[in-house]
C-alpha positions in Angstrom: 40.3 -35.8 -45.3 42.3 -32.5 -45.4 39.2 -30.6 -46.4 37.4 -31.9 -43.4 40.2 -30.9 -41.1 40.3 -27.4 -42.5 36.5 -27.1 -42.0 36.7 -28.0 -38.4 39.5 -25.5 -37.9 37.4 -22.8 -39.3 34.5 -23.8 -37.0 36.7 -23.7 -33.9 38.1 -20.3 -34.9 34.6 -18.9 -35.2 33.5 -20.4 -31.9 36.6 -18.9 -30.2 35.9 -15.5 -31.7 32.3 -15.6 -30.5 33.3 -16.5 -27.0 35.9 -13.7 -26.9 33.3 -11.1 -28.1 30.8 -12.4 -25.5 33.4 -12.1 -22.7 33.8 -8.4 -23.3 31.7 -6.7 -20.5 29.5 -4.0 -21.9 27.4 -2.2 -19.3 24.4 0.0 -20.0 25.8 2.7 -17.8 28.8 2.9 -20.1 26.6 3.3 -23.2 24.5 6.0 -21.3 27.6 8.1 -20.7 28.2 8.4 -24.5 24.7 9.8 -25.1 24.1 13.6 -24.7 22.0 14.7 -21.8 18.7 16.6 -22.5 19.2 20.2 -21.3 15.6 21.3 -22.1 12.6 20.6 -24.2 10.7 23.5 -25.8 7.2 23.2 -27.3 5.5 25.2 -30.0 2.0 25.0 -31.5 0.3 24.1 -28.2 -2.6 26.5 -27.7 -4.8 24.6 -25.2 -2.2 22.7 -23.1 0.6 24.2 -21.1 4.2 23.3 -21.6 4.4 22.0 -18.1 1.6 19.5 -18.7 3.2 18.3 -21.9 6.6 17.9 -20.2 4.9 15.7 -17.5 3.4 13.5 -20.3 7.0 12.7 -21.5 7.7 10.9 -18.2 11.2 12.2 -18.4 12.7 13.1 -15.0 14.8 16.3 -14.7 16.6 17.8 -11.7 14.3 19.9 -9.5 14.2 21.6 -6.1 13.0 18.3 -4.6 15.5 16.2 -6.6 18.5 18.5 -7.1 21.0 15.6 -7.7 18.8 13.6 -10.1 20.7 13.0 -13.4 19.3 14.4 -16.6 17.7 12.0 -19.1 19.8 10.9 -22.1 18.7 11.6 -25.6 18.2 8.6 -28.0 16.8 9.7 -31.3 15.2 6.3 -32.1 13.6 6.1 -28.6 12.3 9.6 -28.5 9.4 8.6 -30.8 7.9 6.9 -27.8 7.9 10.2 -26.0 6.1 11.9 -28.9 3.5 9.1 -28.9 2.8 9.7 -25.2 2.1 13.4 -25.9 -0.2 12.4 -28.7 -2.0 9.9 -26.5 -2.6 12.6 -23.9 -4.2 14.8 -26.5 -6.3 12.0 -27.8 -7.7 11.4 -24.3 -8.6 15.0 -24.2 -10.5 14.9 -27.5 -7.9 15.8 -30.1 -8.2 13.0 -32.7 -5.9 14.5 -35.3 -3.0 15.6 -33.1 0.5 15.3 -34.3 3.7 15.7 -32.3 7.1 15.9 -34.0 10.7 16.6 -33.2 11.5 19.7 -35.2 15.1 20.4 -34.2 17.9 19.4 -31.9 20.6 21.8 -30.8 23.8 20.2 -29.5 26.1 22.1 -27.1 29.6 23.0 -28.2 31.1 20.1 -26.2 28.5 17.7 -27.3 27.5 16.8 -23.8 24.0 18.3 -23.8 21.2 18.8 -26.3 18.2 21.2 -26.5 15.1 19.8 -28.2 12.3 21.6 -29.9 9.0 19.7 -30.2 6.2 21.0 -32.5 2.6 20.1 -31.9 -0.3 20.4 -34.3 -3.4 20.0 -32.1 -6.2 20.1 -34.6 -9.9 20.4 -33.6 -11.2 19.2 -30.3 -14.2 16.8 -30.4 -16.9 17.3 -27.7 -19.6 14.8 -26.9 -22.9 16.2 -28.2 -25.1 13.2 -27.4 -25.0 9.8 -25.7 -27.8 7.5 -27.0 -28.8 4.1 -25.8 -30.8 1.7 -28.0 -33.8 0.2 -26.1 -33.4 -2.9 -24.0 -35.6 -4.3 -21.2 -33.1 -4.4 -18.3 -32.0 -0.9 -17.3 -33.8 2.5 -17.4 -32.3 5.4 -19.2 -31.3 7.1 -15.9 -29.5 3.9 -14.8 -27.6 3.6 -18.0 -26.5 7.3 -17.8 -25.2 6.7 -14.3 -23.2 3.6 -15.4 -21.4 5.1 -18.4 -18.6 7.6 -17.5 -19.3 9.8 -20.5 -21.3 13.0 -20.2 -22.6 15.5 -22.8 -20.1 18.4 -23.0 -17.1 16.3 -22.0 -14.2 15.9 -24.5 -14.5 12.6 -26.4 -11.6 10.2 -25.4 -10.0 8.9 -28.6 -8.5 6.1 -26.6 -9.4 2.4 -27.0 -8.8 1.9 -23.3 -11.1 4.6 -22.1 -13.8 3.7 -24.6 -13.4 0.0 -23.5 -13.9 1.2 -19.9 -17.4 2.4 -20.7 -18.5 -0.7 -22.5 -17.0 -2.8 -19.8 -19.0 -0.9 -17.2 -22.2 -1.7 -19.1 -21.2 -5.3 -19.4 -20.5 -5.6 -15.7 -23.8 -4.1 -15.0 -25.6 -6.8 -17.0 -23.5 -9.4 -15.3 -24.6 -8.0 -11.9 -28.2 -8.9 -12.9 -27.4 -12.4 -14.2 -27.1 -11.7 -18.0 -23.9 -13.7 -18.7 -24.1 -13.5 -22.5 -24.8 -9.8 -22.7 -23.1 -8.0 -25.7 -22.4 -4.3 -25.7 -21.2 -2.4 -28.8 -20.6 1.3 -29.3 -20.5 3.4 -32.5 -19.6 7.0 -33.3 -21.1 9.7 -35.5 -18.6 12.4 -36.1 -19.5 15.9 -37.2 -18.0 17.1 -40.5 -15.7 19.6 -38.8 -14.7 17.0 -36.1 -15.8 19.2 -33.3 -18.8 17.1 -32.2 -19.3 13.4 -31.5 -22.5 11.4 -31.0 -22.1 8.1 -29.2 -24.5 5.2 -29.7 -24.6 2.1 -27.5 -26.2 -1.1 -28.8 -26.9 -3.6 -26.0 -28.2 -7.2 -26.3 -28.8 -8.6 -22.8 -29.4 -12.1 -23.9 -30.9 -14.5 -21.3 -30.8 -14.2 -17.5 -29.0 -17.1 -15.8 -29.5 -18.7 -12.4 -27.0 -20.7 -10.4 -27.5 -24.4 -10.9 -24.8 -26.1 -8.9 -21.9 -25.1 -6.5 -18.7 -27.0 -6.0 -15.9 -26.3 -3.5 -12.4 -27.7 -3.8 -9.0 -27.2 -2.1 -10.2 -27.2 1.5 -8.4 -29.7 3.6 -8.9 -28.6 7.2 -11.8 -26.2 6.7 -15.3 -27.5 6.7 -17.4 -26.7 3.6 -20.1 -25.3 5.8 -17.8 -22.5 6.9 -17.0 -21.7 3.2 -20.6 -21.8 2.2 -21.5 -19.4 5.0 -19.2 -16.8 3.5 -20.7 -17.0 0.0 -23.3 -14.6 -1.1 -24.9 -16.9 -3.6 -26.5 -20.4 -3.6 -28.2 -22.7 -6.1 -31.5 -21.4 -7.4 -30.5 -17.7 -7.1 -30.0 -15.3 -10.0 -26.4 -15.1 -10.9 -24.7 -11.8 -9.8 -21.1 -10.9 -10.6 -21.1 -8.4 -7.6 -22.0 -11.2 -5.2 -19.2 -13.4 -6.6 -16.7 -10.6 -5.9 -18.2 -10.0 -2.4 -17.9 -13.8 -1.7 -14.3 -13.8 -2.7 -13.5 -10.9 -0.4 -15.4 -12.6 2.5 -13.3 -15.8 2.1 -10.1 -13.8 2.1 -11.4 -11.9 5.2 -11.5 -15.1 7.2 -7.7 -15.2 7.2 -7.7 -18.9 6.4 -6.8 -18.9 2.8 -3.9 -17.6 0.8 -5.8 -17.8 -2.5 -9.4 -17.9 -3.5 -10.8 -18.3 -7.1 -14.5 -18.3 -8.1 -15.3 -18.9 -11.8 -18.2 -20.0 -14.0 -18.4 -23.4 -15.6 -21.1 -25.6 -17.2 -22.9 -22.8 -18.9 -26.2 -24.2 -20.2 -27.7 -21.8 -22.8 -31.0 -23.7 -23.2 -31.7 -24.2 -19.4 -30.2 -20.7 -18.7 -28.2 -22.0 -15.8 -24.5 -21.8 -14.8 -22.4 -23.8 -12.3 -20.0 -22.0 -10.0 -16.7 -23.5 -8.8 -14.9 -22.2 -5.7 -11.3 -23.1 -5.4 -9.3 -22.3 -2.2 -5.8 -22.8 -1.0 -5.4 -22.9 2.8 -2.8 -21.2 4.9 -0.9 -23.0 7.7 -3.4 -23.1 10.5 -1.2 -23.5 13.6 1.5 -20.9 14.3 4.3 -20.1 16.8 5.7 -16.6 16.9 8.4 -14.8 18.9 10.0 -11.4 18.7 12.6 -9.2 20.4 12.7 -5.5 20.1 12.7 -2.0 21.7 9.8 0.5 22.0 8.1 3.0 24.2 5.1 2.5 26.5 5.7 5.1 29.1 9.5 5.1 28.7 12.0 3.3 26.5 12.0 -0.4 27.1 13.3 -3.7 25.8 10.5 -6.1 24.9 10.1 -9.8 24.3 6.9 -11.5 22.9 6.0 -15.1 22.3 2.7 -16.4 21.0 1.1 -19.7 20.0 -2.2 -20.1 18.2 -4.4 -21.9 15.8 -6.5 -20.2 13.1 -9.0 -23.0 12.4 -10.0 -25.1 15.3 -12.4 -28.0 14.5 -12.3 -26.8 10.8 -15.0 -24.2 11.7 -12.9 -21.1 11.7 -12.6 -20.8 15.4 -9.3 -19.3 16.5 -7.3 -19.6 19.8 -4.3 -17.5 20.6 -2.1 -17.3 23.7 0.4 -14.4 23.9 2.9 -13.4 26.5 4.8 -10.1 26.7 7.7 -9.1 29.0 9.2 -5.6 29.0 12.0 -4.1 31.0 12.4 -0.4 31.6 15.8 0.7 30.2 15.6 4.2 31.5 14.9 3.7 35.2 16.2 0.1 35.3 16.0 -1.3 38.8 13.1 -3.7 39.3 10.7 -1.8 37.0 9.1 -4.1 34.4 5.8 -5.0 32.7 4.5 -8.5 32.1 1.3 -9.6 30.4 -0.3 -12.9 29.6 -3.3 -12.9 27.2 -5.6 -15.6 25.9 -8.2 -14.9 23.2 -10.8 -17.1 21.6 -12.6 -16.1 18.4 -15.8 -17.5 17.0 -16.5 -15.9 13.6 -20.2 -16.9 13.5 -22.0 -16.7 16.8 -25.1 -19.0 16.8 -24.8 -19.3 13.0 -25.1 -15.5 12.5 -22.6 -13.0 11.0 -21.7 -11.8 14.5 -18.0 -12.2 15.4 -17.6 -13.2 19.1 -14.1 -12.7 20.6 -13.8 -13.2 24.4 -10.4 -12.8 26.0 -8.7 -12.8 29.5 -5.6 -10.9 30.3 -3.4 -10.7 33.4 -0.8 -7.9 33.8 1.8 -7.0 36.3 3.1 -3.4 36.0 5.9 -2.2 38.3 6.3 1.5 37.2 8.3 2.3 40.3 10.4 0.3 42.7 7.8 0.7 45.5 4.6 0.4 43.4 3.1 -2.6 41.8 -0.1 -2.8 39.8 -1.8 -6.2 39.1 -4.7 -6.4 36.8 -7.0 -9.2 35.8 -9.3 -8.2 32.9 -12.1 -10.3 31.3 -13.6 -9.0 28.0 -16.5 -10.3 26.0 -16.6 -8.5 22.7 -18.9 -9.0 19.7 -18.7 -7.3 16.3 -20.7 -7.1 13.1 -19.6 -5.8 9.7 -22.2 -3.6 8.3 -21.5 -2.8 4.6 -18.1 -2.6 3.0 -16.4 -0.1 5.4 -18.4 -0.1 8.6 -18.0 -2.2 11.7 -20.1 -2.1 14.8 -18.9 -3.7 18.1 -20.1 -4.1 21.6 -19.4 -6.1 24.7 -18.9 -6.2 28.5 -15.8 -6.2 30.5 -14.7 -6.8 34.1 -11.4 -5.6 35.5 -9.9 -6.3 38.9 -7.0 -3.9 39.7 -4.8 -4.4 42.8 -2.4 -1.6 43.8 0.5 -2.6 46.2 2.6 0.1 47.8 5.7 -0.5 49.9 4.7 1.9 52.6 4.0 1.3 56.3 0.3 0.9 57.2 -0.7 1.0 53.5 -2.6 -2.2 52.6 -3.2 -3.6 49.1 -6.1 -1.9 47.4 -8.4 -3.9 45.1 -10.8 -2.1 42.8 -13.3 -3.8 40.5 -14.5 -2.2 37.3 -17.6 -3.6 35.4 -18.4 -1.9 32.1 -20.4 -2.0 28.9 -18.5 -0.9 25.8 -19.9 0.0 22.3 -18.1 1.3 19.3 -18.7 2.0 15.6 -15.8 2.3 13.0 -15.9 3.3 9.4 -12.7 3.0 7.5 -12.6 3.7 3.7 -8.9 4.2 3.4 -7.2 2.2 0.6 -4.5 0.6 2.8 -4.7 -0.4 6.5 -1.0 0.1 7.2 0.1 2.7 4.7 -3.0 4.7 3.5 -2.8 7.2 0.6 -6.4 8.3 0.4 -9.6 7.8 2.2 -11.1 8.5 5.6 -11.3 6.6 8.9 -13.8 7.5 11.6 -14.5 5.9 15.0 -16.7 6.5 18.0 -16.7 4.5 21.2 -18.6 4.7 24.5 -18.0 3.0 27.8 -20.3 2.9 30.9 -18.8 1.5 34.1 -20.8 0.7 37.3 -23.1 -2.2 37.6 -22.3 -2.9 41.3 -18.6 -2.4 40.7 -16.2 -0.1 42.6 -15.8 2.4 39.8 -18.6 4.4 38.2 -17.9 6.5 35.2 -18.8 7.3 31.5 -16.1 7.5 28.9 -16.4 8.7 25.3 -13.8 8.8 22.6 -13.8 9.8 18.9 -11.3 10.1 16.1 -11.3 11.2 12.4 -8.4 10.7 10.1 -8.2 11.9 6.5 -5.7 10.9 3.8 -5.2 12.7 0.5 -2.7 11.8 -2.1 -0.9 14.7 -3.8 1.1 12.8 -6.5 3.7 10.7 -4.6 3.1 12.8 -1.5 0.4 12.1 1.1 -1.3 14.7 3.3 -2.6 13.2 6.5 -4.8 15.1 9.0 -6.1 13.7 12.3 -8.4 14.8 15.0 -8.9 13.0 18.3 -11.0 13.8 21.4 -12.0 12.1 24.6 -14.0 12.8 27.8 -14.5 10.7 30.9 -16.5 11.6 34.1 -17.4 9.7 37.2 -20.9 9.5 38.6 -22.8 8.0 41.5 -20.8 6.9 44.5 -17.5 7.5 42.7 -18.1 11.2 43.3 -18.4 11.0 47.0 -16.4 9.9 50.0 -13.1 8.1 49.6 -13.8 7.1 46.0 -14.0 10.7 44.8 -10.3 11.2 45.6 -9.1 8.3 43.5 -7.3 9.3 40.3 -9.0 12.5 39.1 -12.4 13.1 40.7 -13.1 9.4 41.1 -11.9 8.2 37.7 -9.1 5.6 38.1 -5.8 6.2 36.5 -6.1 3.4 33.9 -9.2 5.1 32.4 -7.8 8.6 32.2 -6.4 10.1 29.0 -2.7 10.7 28.4 -0.8 12.8 25.9 2.7 13.5 24.8 5.0 11.3 22.8 5.3 9.4 19.5 1.6 8.8 19.0 0.0 12.1 20.2 2.1 15.3 20.5 5.7 14.7 19.4 8.4 16.9 20.8 7.4 15.9 24.4 8.2 12.9 26.4 5.8 10.0 26.6 2.6 10.7 28.6 4.3 13.9 30.0 1.4 16.4 29.4 -1.4 17.3 31.6 -1.9 17.5 35.4 -0.3 15.0 37.8 -2.3 12.1 39.0 -2.3 11.3 42.7 -4.0 8.1 44.0 -5.6 8.5 47.4 -5.9 5.5 49.7 -7.6 5.1 53.1 -5.2 4.4 55.9 -6.3 3.5 59.5 -9.5 5.4 59.0 -7.9 8.6 57.8 -6.9 9.9 54.3 -3.3 9.5 53.2 -2.2 11.0 50.0 0.4 8.9 48.2 1.9 9.7 44.8 1.9 6.1 43.5 2.5 6.6 39.8 4.2 9.9 39.2 2.2 10.2 36.0 0.2 12.8 34.1 -3.3 12.3 32.9 -6.7 14.0 32.4 -10.4 13.5 32.0 -10.5 15.6 28.7 -8.4 14.9 25.6 -7.9 17.0 22.4 -5.3 16.1 19.8 -4.7 17.5 16.3 -2.1 16.2 13.9 -1.0 17.3 10.4 1.6 15.2 8.5 3.1 15.4 5.0 4.6 12.1 3.9 6.8 12.1 0.8 9.4 9.9 -0.7 13.1 10.8 -0.2 14.8 11.8 -3.5 18.2 10.6 -2.5 17.2 7.3 -0.8 14.6 6.1 -3.3 16.6 3.0 -4.0 15.8 1.8 -0.4 12.2 3.1 -0.6 12.9 5.5 2.3 10.4 8.3 2.9 10.2 11.4 5.0 7.5 13.1 7.0 7.1 16.7 8.2 4.6 17.1 11.0 2.8 19.6 13.3 1.1 18.3 16.4 -1.1 20.1 18.9 -3.1 19.0 22.0 -3.1 18.2 25.7 -5.1 16.5 28.4 -7.0 18.6 31.0 -8.4 17.9 34.5 -12.0 18.8 33.4 -13.9 20.7 30.7 -13.6 24.0 32.6 -9.8 23.7 32.5 -9.9 23.2 28.7 -12.2 26.2 28.3 -9.9 28.5 30.2 -6.6 27.1 28.8 -4.6 29.3 26.4 -5.1 27.9 22.9 -2.6 29.6 20.6 1.1 29.0 20.2 3.3 31.1 22.5 6.8 31.9 21.1 7.9 34.6 23.4 8.1 32.7 26.7 7.8 29.1 28.0 4.5 27.6 28.9 3.0 29.1 32.0 1.2 26.0 33.2 0.3 22.4 32.4 -3.1 23.4 30.9 -1.7 25.2 27.8 -2.3 23.7 24.5 1.1 22.2 23.6 2.6 22.3 20.1 5.3 20.2 18.6 6.8 20.1 15.1 9.6 18.2 13.4 10.8 15.8 10.8 10.9 12.0 10.5 12.2 9.1 8.4 10.1 6.1 7.3 11.3 2.7 6.2 8.5 0.5 4.7 7.7 -3.0 6.1 4.6 -5.3 5.4 3.1 -4.1 8.8 3.6 -0.4 8.3 6.7 1.8 8.2 9.4 1.8 10.9 9.6 5.5 11.8 12.1 7.7 13.5 10.8 11.2 14.4 12.6 14.2 15.7 10.1 16.4 17.5 10.7 19.9 18.8 8.3 21.5 21.3 7.1 24.9 20.2 8.4 26.9 23.2 11.5 28.8 24.2 14.5 26.6 25.0 12.6 23.5 23.9 14.7 20.3 23.8 14.1 18.0 20.9 12.8 14.5 21.4 13.5 11.3 19.4 10.5 9.0 18.8 10.9 5.5 17.5 7.9 3.3 16.5 6.3 0.9 14.1 3.4 2.2 11.9 2.3 5.7 11.2 1.2 7.9 14.0 -2.3 7.9 12.7 
């Protein structure tokens, strides 16, 4: 009995010691402080690769001009082998199979706080691809195979399993694209005796070509199967194609009805050469209610409230209905100045069973820009769009707008103008991200023709090109925008010719200045003033109803450098340096005669000068684009800076 008691005592003592040791807090930061910081890394033996490139391959981050406060990496001898393997992997990707990287020496400072490392490299011979040979097979031509494989004669041979696997995977996907589900691809190498040349041989066995036998759809609760089938690019009896499977998956995601889509093969019948495809979806909530409160700028800084109700999938056929109401109050002028809009939109994704997307909408707005002026507008739009290819969208439609201007002046009646127009547009967007692009190009062109027995007759053209180029973590964004509008017919004669600018109503003119065009200037402050002329008791009376600027010609250029902030990377904050230029003009002749270059020695002489603004901004990421705060400075003497707040990039 006594032995048993002593055994239990020992066990409790061991448990207590273990709990005491576990309770001692040990933080990784404390251990880091005991390790010496790497002062520098010197390389030797590298004849064909620079020291800077090798240092980049280590993935160690040192203080720099962009990151002056970044701490130096700590040296761990047992972990530094991973750094050496990264250097060797880089050489192997560049064709050096026998490369060796080693830590030759370490020099510790007198205080022991820093260490200088010396890394020796033995490169060895570089292997170049001398030939890429394909064994005969009946599916692809030699030219097609060479276009598929990312290896070319004269390139360094990548001694990397991942890169070699990328080539065989590309061939395998090519066979899958033509229905060869059991295709096998193997590669073999023939190395020269001196290791300077490599011959690559691909052996391909396509196997049998398969067709789609049956199709099953599961997971849809509210969505009809007919809608899902319409988005698929394959059907029973067709030859299987992996590319069509991926396109079908993208189409289903594009409907906005599903939060997950999976398409996979099952029931592979080798003898019959058929395969069954299963489509599994998970639906999003179809009905939604949204509301928001915030601040922003339209013409001036305003408080804004928005409420919306909608349904994404009426009748289970993908039809959508949305009702949205917006109320904004001008915080700068205050008084009775406000803006109210009610908008209802209906969307039918497949008009008459085609791929044409039909989206009619009706909107009613009341805009009181000044205490004695009120603009009421009822607009009916009927828009259709068709996606052509992966990046291109073509749209067209008709619209009718009824604008009523009320002025609190004696003997000035309400004025009602009707605008009937046909609108067409084409957009091609190959950028990698809709809200935060890093590379790619976006182009758009739109044309509007108004008339058709309405009160306003004009032609309006707009175009834009945006280019995004990633430079490491930094993105260079360049944008160009242009616009032109001109009246014709009876809008150029009589009373109508004196409305807006040469018969073009104010709402169809172009405006510039502010957060989305030329920063450093107030919102819509550039260009000539707009006067609206009304007929009063048979005579002309000139009334400045809007106190706004606008023009019939627009030209805007923007350059922006977007980069992460080194000191605020924990919060994913970013910065932007920008230069904007542009203006709006009364007509083409005014643009032709306007001074174009920047003018440093004196203020601008007139409203027709090309205006320049530059500055700096902060960006905070959100799922719908960054929240941005820009400080813009006009490029002129005694220019006053402007603050611009917005959601999403300027372009």
